[in-house]
LUMMARVEX-563518 format. One record per residue (C-alpha): residue in one letter; chain; y, z, x. Coordinates in pm, 1 decimal. Layout:
BEGIN
ATOM/A/A/Y/Z/X
...
//
This chain:
BEGIN
ATOM/M/A/7613.7/3846.5/13072.7
ATOM/K/A/7422.2/4105.4/13016.8
ATOM/K/A/7527.6/4432.4/12788.5
ATOM/S/A/7541.9/4673.5/13074.1
ATOM/T/A/7705.0/4447.4/13306.1
ATOM/L/A/7978.8/4393.5/13032.4
ATOM/V/A/8048.7/4796.1/12940.2
ATOM/L/A/8121.6/4831.1/13287.8
ATOM/A/A/8367.0/4529.4/13338.7
ATOM/L/A/8532.8/4670.9/12994.1
ATOM/I/A/8530.4/5057.8/13149.3
ATOM/A/A/8697.8/4876.9/13482.6
ATOM/V/A/8996.2/4721.4/13281.6
ATOM/M/A/9024.2/4988.0/13102.5
ATOM/A/A/9079.7/5292.4/13364.8
ATOM/I/A/9292.0/4976.3/13541.1
ATOM/S/A/9504.5/4949.8/13214.6
ATOM/N/A/9546.6/5368.0/13205.4
ATOM/Q/A/9625.5/5424.4/13610.6
ATOM/A/A/9890.4/5067.7/13581.8
ATOM/F/A/10043.3/5219.0/13228.1
ATOM/A/A/9939.4/5618.2/13211.8
ATOM/L/A/10297.7/5744.7/13181.1
ATOM/G/A/10172.8/6075.7/13105.4
ATOM/D/A/9857.5/6346.4/13163.2
ATOM/P/A/9532.9/6259.8/13022.3
ATOM/L/A/9385.0/6469.5/12828.2
ATOM/T/A/9174.1/6815.9/12926.0
ATOM/L/A/8874.4/6981.7/12719.0
ATOM/T/A/8881.0/7338.7/12878.7
ATOM/Y/A/8483.9/7523.2/12788.3
ATOM/A/A/8471.5/7911.4/12823.1
ATOM/G/A/8194.2/8059.0/12721.9
ATOM/G/A/8034.0/8429.0/12747.8
ATOM/T/A/7783.8/8690.3/12669.2
ATOM/G/A/7745.5/9071.6/12667.7
ATOM/Q/A/7602.8/9370.5/12538.5
ATOM/G/A/7608.2/9745.8/12634.8
ATOM/R/A/7465.0/10085.1/12554.1
ATOM/S/A/7585.5/10425.7/12519.6
ATOM/T/A/7284.6/10707.9/12594.1
ATOM/S/A/7347.0/11046.7/12460.6
ATOM/S/A/7185.2/11372.9/12317.4
ATOM/F/A/7477.9/11336.7/12004.8
ATOM/V/A/7394.8/11102.6/11781.7
ATOM/E/A/7783.8/10982.5/11742.7
ATOM/N/A/7744.3/10857.0/12126.7
ATOM/Q/A/7477.4/10683.6/12080.1
ATOM/W/A/7514.7/10276.0/12003.8
ATOM/E/A/7424.9/9941.8/12089.5
ATOM/Y/A/7602.3/9675.1/12094.6
ATOM/R/A/7542.6/9273.3/12197.5
ATOM/Y/A/7828.3/8958.1/12142.1
ATOM/Q/A/7910.6/8672.4/12262.7
ATOM/Y/A/8179.8/8429.8/12245.1
ATOM/H/A/8213.3/7988.8/12271.9
ATOM/M/A/8544.0/7847.5/12308.5
ATOM/L/A/8650.5/7497.3/12327.0
ATOM/A/A/9036.3/7374.3/12405.1
ATOM/L/A/9189.8/7023.8/12419.1
ATOM/S/A/9527.6/7025.6/12535.5
ATOM/G/A/9703.5/6678.3/12709.1
ATOM/D/A/10026.8/6511.0/12647.9
ATOM/I/A/10044.4/6268.7/12304.4
ATOM/P/A/10311.1/5999.3/12213.4
ATOM/Q/A/10487.1/6227.1/12042.7
ATOM/G/A/10506.5/6483.3/12300.1
ATOM/K/A/10224.6/6770.9/12409.3
ATOM/L/A/9837.3/6873.8/12232.7
ATOM/F/A/9703.6/7155.8/12248.4
ATOM/S/A/9388.8/7307.0/12007.6
ATOM/Q/A/9159.5/7567.7/12043.1
ATOM/I/A/8822.0/7687.2/11863.0
ATOM/Q/A/8639.2/7987.7/11892.4
ATOM/L/A/8281.0/8124.4/11738.0
ATOM/E/A/8202.6/8485.3/11844.9
ATOM/E/A/7907.1/8644.7/11723.0
ATOM/R/A/7872.2/9043.5/11725.5
ATOM/D/A/7517.2/9206.1/11681.2
ATOM/Y/A/7397.9/8856.9/11497.8
ATOM/I/A/7679.2/8811.1/11229.3
ATOM/T/A/7842.4/8474.3/11365.4
ATOM/G/A/8192.2/8384.9/11272.9
ATOM/L/A/8510.6/8140.3/11307.2
ATOM/G/A/8663.6/8445.0/11544.2
ATOM/Y/A/8998.4/8184.6/11630.2
ATOM/A/A/9135.4/7890.1/11549.8
ATOM/K/A/9457.6/7703.6/11628.3
ATOM/L/A/9616.8/7289.7/11659.2
ATOM/G/A/9943.4/7317.6/11831.7
ATOM/L/A/10170.5/6985.4/11850.3
ATOM/Y/A/10503.0/7019.4/12005.7
ATOM/G/A/10811.4/6752.3/12035.5
ATOM/S/A/11142.5/6775.0/12200.6
ATOM/T/A/11275.3/6768.8/11823.8
ATOM/Y/A/10966.6/6954.2/11676.8
ATOM/A/A/10662.7/7185.0/11707.9
ATOM/I/A/10406.0/7229.9/11431.2
ATOM/D/A/10157.8/7529.4/11437.1
ATOM/L/A/9837.9/7530.4/11239.3
ATOM/G/A/9576.9/7839.1/11288.6
ATOM/D/A/9608.2/8157.4/11453.8
ATOM/N/A/9980.6/8232.8/11518.3
ATOM/T/A/10217.0/8499.4/11599.0
ATOM/A/A/10590.9/8542.3/11466.4
ATOM/N/A/10895.8/8749.2/11541.3
ATOM/F/A/11181.7/8651.1/11390.4
ATOM/S/A/11370.7/8994.6/11392.9
ATOM/D/A/11335.1/9343.2/11330.8
ATOM/I/A/11378.2/9385.1/10997.8
ATOM/T/A/11222.2/9057.7/10891.2
ATOM/L/A/10906.0/8930.9/11088.3
ATOM/N/A/10832.4/9181.2/11398.3
ATOM/N/A/10566.0/9049.9/11582.5
ATOM/L/A/10340.4/8926.2/11302.5
ATOM/S/A/10002.1/8796.1/11401.8
ATOM/Y/A/9921.8/8586.1/11113.9
ATOM/Q/A/9699.7/8303.7/10997.7
ATOM/G/A/9771.3/8000.4/10871.0
ATOM/A/A/10143.6/7701.7/10957.6
ATOM/S/A/10483.2/7709.0/11101.8
ATOM/I/A/10719.7/7406.7/11151.7
ATOM/T/A/11021.5/7436.9/11377.3
ATOM/L/A/11283.9/7156.9/11349.2
ATOM/K/A/11502.7/7107.5/11629.2
ATOM/P/A/11735.2/6801.7/11465.1
ATOM/S/A/12011.6/6902.5/11799.3
ATOM/S/A/12086.9/7115.5/12054.7
ATOM/N/A/12254.8/7365.9/11834.0
ATOM/F/A/12029.0/7407.9/11497.6
ATOM/N/A/11664.5/7471.3/11426.5
ATOM/L/A/11476.6/7551.8/11136.6
ATOM/T/A/11132.2/7728.5/11127.8
ATOM/V/A/10897.6/7744.3/10816.6
ATOM/L/A/10601.4/7885.4/10790.7
ATOM/G/A/10369.6/8061.2/10540.3
ATOM/G/A/9993.9/8223.1/10558.3
ATOM/S/A/9813.6/8550.8/10561.0
ATOM/R/A/9834.0/8872.2/10785.9
ATOM/G/A/9478.0/9020.5/10821.7
ATOM/N/A/9178.9/8923.7/10700.1
ATOM/G/A/9237.2/8610.5/10526.3
ATOM/L/A/9125.1/8275.4/10611.8
ATOM/W/A/8798.9/8371.6/10910.7
ATOM/G/A/8684.8/8585.8/11101.9
ATOM/Y/A/8617.8/8854.1/10848.0
ATOM/D/A/8260.9/8929.3/11009.9
ATOM/V/A/8391.5/9025.2/11354.3
ATOM/R/A/8721.4/9058.5/11353.8
ATOM/R/A/8813.7/9430.3/11354.4
ATOM/D/A/9126.7/9433.4/11155.4
ATOM/T/A/9023.0/9554.8/10842.9
ATOM/R/A/9356.4/9572.7/10631.5
ATOM/A/A/9380.1/9407.2/10341.6
ATOM/K/A/9491.6/9022.2/10299.7
ATOM/Q/A/9855.7/8988.8/10273.2
ATOM/N/A/10012.7/8651.2/10194.3
ATOM/F/A/10357.6/8526.1/10256.3
ATOM/T/A/10597.3/8257.4/10339.9
ATOM/G/A/10928.7/8266.6/10544.8
ATOM/V/A/11168.5/8017.6/10644.9
ATOM/K/A/11453.9/8083.6/10920.2
ATOM/S/A/11763.4/7868.0/11042.7
ATOM/A/A/11941.7/7920.6/11322.3
ATOM/Y/A/12327.3/7752.3/11424.8
ATOM/S/A/12543.9/7740.3/11715.3
ATOM/P/A/12882.2/7625.0/11606.1
ATOM/G/A/12984.6/7725.3/11945.4
ATOM/G/A/13213.1/7948.9/12123.7
ATOM/G/A/12919.7/8210.1/12229.4
ATOM/L/A/12827.6/8223.6/11834.8
ATOM/G/A/12525.8/8206.9/11703.3
ATOM/L/A/12436.0/8257.4/11293.7
ATOM/T/A/12093.1/8336.0/11144.3
ATOM/A/A/11970.8/8261.2/10746.1
ATOM/T/A/11595.3/8431.3/10708.6
ATOM/Y/A/11400.2/8411.1/10355.4
ATOM/L/A/11087.8/8561.2/10345.4
ATOM/S/A/10828.4/8592.7/10039.0
ATOM/T/A/10689.4/8998.4/10060.4
ATOM/P/A/10330.2/9106.2/9960.1
ATOM/G/A/10491.2/9338.5/9696.8
ATOM/G/A/10647.2/9058.3/9566.8
ATOM/A/A/11022.0/9156.9/9595.3
ATOM/D/A/11218.5/8898.8/9798.5
ATOM/V/A/11408.7/8920.9/10130.6
ATOM/A/A/11686.5/8762.9/10233.4
ATOM/A/A/11831.9/8784.0/10558.9
ATOM/Y/A/12185.9/8731.6/10758.3
ATOM/G/A/12251.1/8762.9/11108.3
ATOM/T/A/12507.9/8681.1/11360.7
ATOM/E/A/12543.2/8718.5/11739.1
ATOM/Y/A/12873.2/8679.7/11967.5
ATOM/V/A/12790.2/8608.5/12349.3
ATOM/F/A/13151.8/8668.6/12588.6
ATOM/D/A/13176.3/8715.4/12925.1
ATOM/K/A/12906.8/9022.5/13012.9
ATOM/F/A/12917.2/9130.7/12614.5
ATOM/K/A/12721.4/9049.1/12392.6
ATOM/L/A/12728.9/9143.5/11997.1
ATOM/G/A/12473.5/9150.0/11707.1
ATOM/A/A/12407.2/9219.1/11341.1
ATOM/E/A/12143.5/9133.8/11073.7
ATOM/Y/A/12153.7/9231.9/10699.2
ATOM/G/A/11878.2/9224.4/10479.6
ATOM/S/A/11855.4/9289.8/10114.5
ATOM/A/A/11544.3/9282.4/9906.8
ATOM/T/A/11491.7/9346.1/9544.9
ATOM/E/A/11486.0/9769.1/9578.7
ATOM/G/A/11571.9/9794.6/9939.3
ATOM/K/A/11825.4/9721.2/10220.8
ATOM/A/A/11762.1/9679.8/10605.5
ATOM/F/A/12091.5/9674.8/10843.4
ATOM/R/A/12064.7/9606.3/11258.3
ATOM/G/A/12341.7/9617.7/11487.6
ATOM/E/A/12385.4/9612.3/11871.8
ATOM/I/A/12606.7/9634.3/12138.0
ATOM/K/A/12529.5/9568.8/12478.9
ATOM/Y/A/12701.1/9500.4/12830.5
ATOM/Q/A/12538.1/9399.7/13138.2
ATOM/D/A/12646.1/9314.6/13463.1
ATOM/N/A/12464.6/9316.9/13888.0
ATOM/L/A/12594.4/9679.3/13898.2
ATOM/L/A/12585.7/9824.2/13494.8
ATOM/S/A/12379.3/9796.2/13175.1
ATOM/L/A/12471.4/9954.2/12851.9
ATOM/G/A/12368.6/9884.1/12491.2
ATOM/T/A/12312.1/10074.5/12179.5
ATOM/I/A/12115.9/9964.5/11873.2
ATOM/Y/A/12159.8/10102.9/11533.4
ATOM/R/A/11885.2/10075.0/11230.3
ATOM/D/A/11944.7/10163.0/10899.7
ATOM/V/A/11629.2/10076.0/10696.5
ATOM/D/A/11535.1/10199.0/10339.1
ATOM/T/A/11206.5/10309.1/10271.4
ATOM/T/A/11160.6/10040.1/9978.6
ATOM/Y/A/11277.0/9736.6/10204.3
ATOM/I/A/10917.0/9538.5/10220.1
ATOM/V/A/10864.7/9266.0/10469.8
ATOM/P/A/10462.5/9208.5/10629.9
ATOM/F/A/10555.0/9375.1/10920.2
ATOM/D/A/10253.2/9378.6/11176.0
ATOM/Y/A/10268.5/9590.4/11518.4
ATOM/A/A/10653.7/9779.0/11485.7
ATOM/S/A/10737.8/9816.8/11132.2
ATOM/Y/A/11120.5/10066.3/11122.5
ATOM/K/A/11113.5/10077.6/10747.4
ATOM/G/A/11253.6/10392.9/10682.0
ATOM/M/A/11410.2/10409.0/10988.5
ATOM/K/A/11808.2/10525.0/10991.8
ATOM/G/A/11942.5/10627.5/11355.7
ATOM/T/A/12041.8/10512.1/11665.9
ATOM/Y/A/11915.6/10369.1/12030.9
ATOM/S/A/12103.8/10378.9/12321.8
ATOM/S/A/12024.8/10286.7/12708.3
ATOM/L/A/12202.3/10325.2/13068.4
ATOM/G/A/12126.1/10148.6/13320.0
ATOM/I/A/12293.1/10149.7/13686.2
ATOM/R/A/12211.6/10024.2/14035.4
ATOM/P/A/12481.0/10033.7/14263.5
ATOM/S/A/12292.6/9975.7/14536.1
ATOM/N/A/11951.5/9753.0/14593.3
ATOM/N/A/11780.3/10148.1/14690.8
ATOM/L/A/11959.0/10367.6/14423.5
ATOM/T/A/11837.7/10313.1/14045.3
ATOM/L/A/11954.9/10518.7/13728.5
ATOM/N/A/11791.8/10467.6/13379.1
ATOM/M/A/11877.2/10647.9/13089.8
ATOM/Q/A/11749.7/10627.2/12679.7
ATOM/S/A/11849.6/10851.5/12386.4
ATOM/N/A/11664.6/10742.3/12061.2
ATOM/S/A/11826.2/10957.9/11751.0
ATOM/Y/A/11653.6/10891.8/11370.3
ATOM/A/A/11551.2/10993.5/11097.1
ATOM/D/A/11210.0/10882.1/10979.1
ATOM/R/A/11265.4/10933.8/10565.3
ATOM/I/A/10900.3/10801.0/10499.5
ATOM/N/A/10706.3/11070.3/10699.2
ATOM/G/A/10976.9/11301.7/10802.7
ATOM/A/A/11125.2/11616.6/10623.5
ATOM/D/A/11432.9/11563.9/10427.3
ATOM/G/A/11747.1/11530.2/10617.2
ATOM/S/A/11611.6/11624.3/10977.7
ATOM/T/A/11659.9/11412.8/11250.5
ATOM/N/A/11440.8/11355.0/11603.1
ATOM/N/A/11614.6/11328.4/11938.5
ATOM/D/A/11442.3/11180.7/12225.4
ATOM/M/A/11622.8/11173.4/12594.4
ATOM/R/A/11517.7/11025.2/12878.0
ATOM/G/A/11665.7/10975.2/13229.3
ATOM/D/A/11454.2/10841.6/13563.4
ATOM/L/A/11636.1/10800.8/13906.5
ATOM/T/A/11505.6/10626.1/14215.8
ATOM/Y/A/11625.8/10649.6/14577.1
ATOM/N/A/11431.0/10420.5/14814.3
ATOM/L/A/11512.8/10508.1/15185.6
ATOM/E/A/11500.3/10228.5/15450.4
ATOM/T/A/11264.4/10493.5/15622.4
ATOM/G/A/10971.0/10463.9/15379.6
ATOM/T/A/11086.2/10735.5/15150.8
ATOM/S/A/11066.8/10705.9/14793.6
ATOM/I/A/11228.3/11014.4/14588.6
ATOM/G/A/11244.3/11024.1/14221.4
ATOM/Y/A/11321.4/11232.9/13925.7
ATOM/S/A/11228.7/11204.8/13567.0
ATOM/G/A/11353.8/11412.4/13297.4
ATOM/F/A/11282.6/11419.0/12925.0
ATOM/K/A/11300.4/11588.1/12561.4
ATOM/N/A/11138.5/11553.6/12248.5
ATOM/D/A/11256.2/11709.1/11985.2
ATOM/R/A/11057.4/11590.0/11660.4
ATOM/S/A/11167.4/11917.7/11425.0
ATOM/G/A/11240.3/11651.7/11197.4
ATOM/Y/A/10855.5/11649.6/11136.2
ATOM/E/A/10717.3/11926.0/10931.9
ATOM/R/A/10411.7/11978.8/11183.5
ATOM/G/A/10639.3/11886.1/11507.2
ATOM/G/A/10778.1/12030.3/11776.6
ATOM/I/A/11017.2/12023.7/12099.5
ATOM/T/A/10867.7/11900.5/12428.6
ATOM/E/A/11069.2/11893.8/12761.8
ATOM/G/A/10983.0/11825.4/13029.2
ATOM/E/A/11046.7/11636.0/13429.0
ATOM/M/A/10870.6/11548.3/13673.0
ATOM/M/A/11000.9/11547.3/14107.3
ATOM/Y/A/10871.6/11322.1/14329.7
ATOM/I/A/10832.8/11189.9/14753.2
ATOM/T/A/10609.6/10931.0/14845.9
ATOM/Q/A/10637.6/10826.5/15240.6
ATOM/Q/A/10459.4/10496.8/15372.7
ATOM/F/A/10327.0/10491.9/15732.0
ATOM/Y/A/10148.7/10238.3/15953.8
ATOM/L/A/9820.2/10339.3/16107.8
ATOM/L/A/9655.2/10056.2/16140.4
ATOM/T/A/9749.7/9963.6/15822.9
ATOM/R/A/9965.7/10018.0/15538.4
ATOM/N/A/9901.5/10386.9/15400.0
ATOM/A/A/10121.3/10662.7/15183.5
ATOM/V/A/10100.9/11043.3/15101.4
ATOM/Y/A/10218.2/11135.3/14780.1
ATOM/Y/A/10339.3/11501.2/14633.9
ATOM/R/A/10454.6/11567.2/14256.9
ATOM/V/A/10553.4/11857.7/14021.7
ATOM/Q/A/10581.1/11803.4/13656.8
ATOM/P/A/10668.0/12158.9/13478.7
ATOM/I/A/10675.1/12037.3/13065.8
ATOM/W/A/10792.6/12280.4/12803.3
ATOM/F/A/10624.1/12280.3/12433.0
ATOM/E/A/10735.0/12466.3/12156.0
ATOM/S/A/10555.5/12406.5/11835.2
ATOM/L/A/10692.8/12437.3/11505.2
ATOM/N/A/10311.6/12431.4/11342.7
ATOM/P/A/10178.2/12810.2/11304.5
ATOM/S/A/9843.8/12616.5/11391.7
ATOM/E/A/9930.8/12526.1/11709.4
ATOM/E/A/10029.7/12717.4/12054.6
ATOM/S/A/10347.5/12735.2/12198.7
ATOM/Y/A/10302.2/12719.2/12555.0
ATOM/S/A/10486.3/12588.9/12968.5
ATOM/E/A/10277.7/12447.9/13198.6
ATOM/E/A/10352.5/12368.1/13581.3
ATOM/K/A/10133.9/12103.9/13763.0
ATOM/N/A/10120.9/12021.3/14098.7
ATOM/V/A/9973.6/11660.0/14224.6
ATOM/A/A/9907.8/11527.9/14606.5
ATOM/G/A/9743.8/11206.9/14699.3
ATOM/L/A/9685.5/10956.6/15017.9
ATOM/N/A/9696.7/10631.2/14957.1
ATOM/I/A/9543.5/10427.8/15203.8
ATOM/S/A/9508.7/9995.7/15158.2
ATOM/L/A/9250.5/9826.7/15360.8
ATOM/F/A/9401.0/9504.0/15486.3
ATOM/D/A/9520.7/9412.7/15129.1
ATOM/Y/A/9156.3/9381.2/14981.7
ATOM/I/A/9060.4/9746.9/14991.7
ATOM/H/A/9258.7/10011.7/14830.9
ATOM/L/A/9143.6/10415.0/14889.1
ATOM/N/A/9300.6/10681.8/14660.6
ATOM/Y/A/9226.5/11035.2/14708.9
ATOM/E/A/9437.7/11298.5/14479.0
ATOM/I/A/9427.7/11674.7/14392.4
ATOM/E/A/9540.9/11825.0/14028.9
ATOM/N/A/9640.0/12192.0/14002.5
ATOM/S/A/9848.1/12325.2/13729.0
ATOM/A/A/9868.3/12707.5/13550.8
ATOM/R/A/9966.3/12669.4/13189.4
ATOM/I/A/10065.3/13012.4/13036.2
ATOM/F/A/10023.1/13036.1/12618.6
ATOM/K/A/10343.5/13191.6/12487.4
ATOM/S/A/10233.2/13386.3/12210.1
ATOM/T/A/9872.8/13588.3/12488.0
ATOM/E/A/10032.9/13529.6/12773.4
ATOM/F/A/9686.5/13382.9/12851.2
ATOM/T/A/9735.0/13220.3/13228.3
ATOM/L/A/9481.9/12846.2/13241.4
ATOM/K/A/9479.2/12712.2/13543.5
ATOM/P/A/9291.7/12374.7/13485.8
ATOM/S/A/9235.7/12159.4/13800.9
ATOM/A/A/9123.9/11812.0/13882.9
ATOM/I/A/8994.8/11589.6/14181.7
ATOM/T/A/9038.0/11245.2/14167.1
ATOM/M/A/8913.3/10955.5/14420.9
ATOM/R/A/8914.5/10588.1/14375.2
ATOM/M/A/8782.3/10273.7/14598.2
ATOM/D/A/8947.1/9947.2/14453.3
ATOM/I/A/8783.6/9615.6/14632.3
ATOM/F/A/9019.4/9372.1/14518.8
ATOM/E/A/8914.8/8974.2/14408.0
ATOM/A/A/8814.6/8837.7/14789.2
ATOM/Q/A/8608.1/8567.4/14902.2
ATOM/I/A/8307.2/8610.6/15067.2
ATOM/Y/A/8365.5/8466.6/15371.9
ATOM/Q/A/8409.2/8057.8/15331.5
ATOM/S/A/8092.1/8092.6/14983.8
ATOM/P/A/8231.5/7959.3/14653.2
ATOM/F/A/8116.8/8366.4/14577.7
ATOM/W/A/8409.2/8544.1/14463.4
ATOM/L/A/8374.7/8947.3/14457.2
ATOM/A/A/8543.8/9259.7/14293.7
ATOM/S/A/8449.0/9623.1/14261.9
ATOM/S/A/8603.0/9915.2/14166.8
ATOM/I/A/8438.5/10275.2/14143.4
ATOM/N/A/8667.2/10647.0/14025.1
ATOM/Y/A/8529.3/10985.6/14023.6
ATOM/R/A/8683.0/11242.2/13842.4
ATOM/K/A/8633.3/11626.4/13800.2
ATOM/D/A/8782.2/11848.1/13647.6
ATOM/T/A/8767.6/12277.4/13617.9
ATOM/V/A/8854.5/12425.7/13288.1
ATOM/Q/A/8954.5/12755.1/13515.3
ATOM/K/A/9016.5/12688.5/13893.2
ATOM/D/A/9065.0/13082.4/14014.9
ATOM/S/A/8763.8/13221.0/13720.1
ATOM/T/A/8468.0/13414.4/13911.7
ATOM/E/A/8235.2/13324.3/13574.3
ATOM/E/A/8034.5/12982.2/13647.4
ATOM/A/A/8310.8/12733.8/13611.3
ATOM/E/A/8300.0/12495.4/13379.9
ATOM/E/A/8331.9/12177.3/13516.8
ATOM/T/A/8369.8/11779.8/13377.0
ATOM/T/A/8263.3/11503.2/13575.5
ATOM/N/A/8318.4/11122.1/13501.7
ATOM/M/A/8202.1/10848.9/13728.1
ATOM/Y/A/8298.2/10533.8/13650.8
ATOM/S/A/8210.0/10189.2/13882.7
ATOM/D/A/8224.4/9812.5/13774.4
ATOM/L/A/8116.5/9511.5/13990.6
ATOM/T/A/8258.0/9173.5/13931.0
ATOM/L/A/8101.4/8846.6/14130.4
ATOM/K/A/8217.6/8509.9/14053.5
ATOM/Y/A/8109.9/8151.5/14182.6
ATOM/I/A/8346.7/7929.2/14199.3
ATOM/P/A/8249.7/7576.8/14330.0
ATOM/S/A/8545.0/7388.1/14209.4
ATOM/P/A/8936.3/7472.9/14033.4
ATOM/D/A/8717.5/7285.6/13761.2
ATOM/L/A/8418.7/7519.6/13737.9
ATOM/S/A/8357.3/7902.9/13728.8
ATOM/C/A/8113.0/8169.5/13637.8
ATOM/Y/A/8116.5/8514.2/13672.1
ATOM/I/A/7873.7/8837.6/13605.3
ATOM/T/A/8019.4/9198.2/13541.3
ATOM/G/A/7802.8/9562.6/13528.9
ATOM/K/A/7990.9/9859.8/13435.7
ATOM/V/A/7877.4/10215.5/13470.3
ATOM/N/A/8028.9/10532.9/13236.6
ATOM/N/A/7901.6/10828.3/13334.1
ATOM/I/A/8009.5/11147.4/13187.8
ATOM/T/A/7873.0/11523.0/13272.1
ATOM/A/A/8052.0/11774.7/13043.3
ATOM/P/A/7997.2/12154.5/12991.1
ATOM/D/A/7930.5/12086.6/12593.2
ATOM/A/A/7629.2/11853.0/12734.0
ATOM/E/A/7514.9/11802.0/12366.6
ATOM/R/A/7849.1/11669.2/12235.0
ATOM/T/A/8018.3/11501.2/12555.4
ATOM/T/A/7801.8/11429.0/12832.1
ATOM/K/A/7683.1/11040.9/12750.3
ATOM/E/A/7618.4/10752.6/12998.9
ATOM/Q/A/7734.2/10384.6/12875.4
ATOM/V/A/7596.5/10062.1/13054.3
ATOM/D/A/7794.0/9739.6/12937.3
ATOM/L/A/7672.0/9388.6/13146.5
ATOM/T/A/7876.0/9028.3/13039.8
ATOM/F/A/7822.1/8677.7/13215.7
ATOM/G/A/8088.9/8401.3/13161.6
ATOM/L/A/8152.2/8068.0/13233.3
ATOM/N/A/8467.5/7860.2/13217.8
ATOM/Y/A/8510.7/7484.2/13283.6
ATOM/T/A/8753.8/7196.5/13263.5
ATOM/F/A/8759.4/6836.8/13276.0
ATOM/N/A/8960.0/6570.0/13250.4
ATOM/T/A/8904.1/6346.7/13010.9
ATOM/F/A/9033.4/6025.8/13118.2
ATOM/I/A/9184.5/5969.8/12788.6
ATOM/Y/A/9522.6/5890.6/12799.4
ATOM/L/A/9739.2/5891.8/12473.6
ATOM/K/A/10076.5/5847.4/12656.8
//
């Protein structure tokens, strides 16, 4: 028998065997890649730049005897510097989860709060009411991607362990241990109790030189949502935080939501806190906001929003108050349309001698036209009057905005798809001035053409142009051009491991 015939026979047997006994999905391999370049031209040196980049990504996923497999690796090149920008390997089963490489951890506000890191994590779930997570790694430019990533913060190594146990009856207990970049280990203990429509929670963290506490109470039903969170975090409490940090914060955040009917909603928030790192000693900031929306069956929507931000707790802070009243009327004329109008008064009282206190009233009117759910048109006129407190000088800026969006739509029955957007805005510094008007115009447009011959293959090309003209031409006027090309391809390997 010829070798080629034998190989074909073996392939046929394997295919029949796989179809007969496969219990899971085969492994799939996905490739995504793209390249692009752009430039900005201007008479101002700082607005002159040029860039080039490309990336190549491979992902392998599917069922394995132990559960699910997901892996991804991405190489990036920016301005002729090449590096490993992303790498991840994940194995997920019913009683465990393993992640290696780039990952995100979110334990709680006072431990790991949405931390992006490079390292390893394993979660064990031996029973339905207990799980244990152990992780470790580096935040920032730690392991790879140093040359192509924008995160320039210093590398910070850390380790963490979190256990969660639910004995029943709506009670949950957590315990967390962290090693921190400052060398002060953190131990945190939390509890949560849920009964009927109520939720109570608390967590206490202790470091060598600082402590942290977070308490929460919440009630929610179909009509009412009410909650309060209290935080008290010492300035010396150190954790490897990333996106959100409550270090040095002490205060209460409360929220209230009422929905008496499907067409009426009311939401209110209040945040009172002291910033013991950046704020003035013994001073408190108070932020409040309320929103009311009422939708009538006639297609009319009426809304009111009010806010007050009292930042007197900061040395160079101020007090800002504002309101917004709006009305929107939908109507049908060949297609769905809407006309709207809103008034936005605002007041600012500065505590900084170098800033000017003012009051302002802004009026905005606009028209939305939707053409058969594919093309969206918007025209908006904005007029304001800002009065500066110390001089009584009145500034009356105005703006006109026109926008057209073509949502991604198939070109007849072909494999080509098109999407585009054009946005034009003209700002005038002083509307009623008899002198030559100082105007700034911003013209932005983009166009994307996609080719999708099958669900497994797609490629696209996108062009963007942004042109800004202004009176201070040397500094502000510029033209930016971007062009990108990308390809995505997923294919079945016909390899069954389960």
